N, C-alpha and C positions, 0 to 999 in steps of 0.2 A: 372643542369648538365646533366640529362637524355635527355633533349631537345637538348642540344649542341651535345652530343655524337650520338644521333639518326640521327640528320640532317647531321652531319659531315660524318657518315657512309654512309647514303643514297647518299650524294653528291659524296663521293669517289667511290661508286659502279657505279653510273651513269657516272662519269668521266672516269672510267676504260673502260666501254663498248664503249663509244663514241670515246675515244682516240685510242683504239685498232683498231677500224674501220678506223679512219683517217690515222693511221700509216700504216696499211695494204694496204690502197689505194695509198700510196706513197706520200701523201701530205707533210709529215714531218717525222723527225726521232729524236731519242735521242741518238746520237752517243757517248756521253760521260756519259752514264748511268752507275751506279755502277752495275757491272754484277752479283754480289752475291745476289742482291735484285731486280733482273729484270726478267720479263717473256721473254722467247725467247732470253736469254742472248747470246751475241757473234754474233748475226745476226743484219743486218741493221734495222730490225723491232723490236728490243728489246724494252721493255716497263718497265721503272723503277716503282716499286711498291711504291717508296717514293713520286711519283708525285700525285697520288690520295690522299694520306695522307696529303700532303701539301695543296691541293685544299680544302679538307674537313675542315682542321683546320684553314686555313687563310682566306677563303672566305665564304663557306657555313655555317659553325658553328657560327661564329660571327654574320653574317647577320640574321640567324634564331633566335639566342638568343636575338638580339636587337628587332626583330619583336615580339617574344613571350613575352618579358618583357613589351613591349608597350601594348599588348592585356590584360595582367594581371593587368594593371593599374599603373605600375611603371613609374616614370618620365624617359623618354628616349629622344633621339634625335627626335623621331617621335611624341612626345607628343605636343599637342597644349598648348602653354604657352605664357603668355603676354610678357615675356622678349625675346622670340624667334620669330622673324618675318622673313618672306621670305628669305632674303639674308643670314642672320646668320644661319638659318637652312640649307640652300643650302651649304654654306661654311663648316659647320660642317660635313655634309654628304660627301662632296668632300674630306675633311680631313681624315675621317674614311676609305673611299675607297682607298685613296692614301696610307695610312698606311698598309692596307691589301695587296696592290700590292707590296709595298716595302718589306714587310715581305716575301711574296711569292718569289719575284725575288731574294732577298738576299739568301734565303734558297736554291733555285734552283741553283744559281751560285756556292754556297759553295759546294753543293753535286756534281756538275759536275766536280769540281776540283779533285775529288777522283775517277773518272770513268775510267781512263786509256785511251788507244788509241781507236780510232773508229774501229768498226768491219771491217774486210777486204772486206766484200761483200757490203759495203755501196755504193749505186749508186753515180756516179760522180755529178749529179745535187744536191745532198744533202751534198756534201763535201764543207767545207770552202776553199776559195782561200788561197794558201800558200804564197802568196806574189810574188815579182818579177815583171818584166815588160814583 
């Protein structure tokens, strides 16, 4: 558990630093972020603090835990085992990564439903098309 929490926290901190730089550069935005839990809330460059938490818990933490348990000698996906050969190990790894992406995407979509309208100062190139011809 300490390994999971340490790696999840480190991943969340790194993600926060990198994403704030990307957002401030204008590369992308979180227009539907929940303002109560966002840095710079109400502006086009708002950053949801839920995002680094999700990154840490759905990607960084599980991957670090899997690697750590392998190094401690526990049987994991990374362990050489006669029953696990090439393609089976590859497919198991792909399955784990797919589950991580699904968990992250579902949580991100669910949180964005509670975010309210986009900020009024959102640049036009970051706005979704509203439909019509």
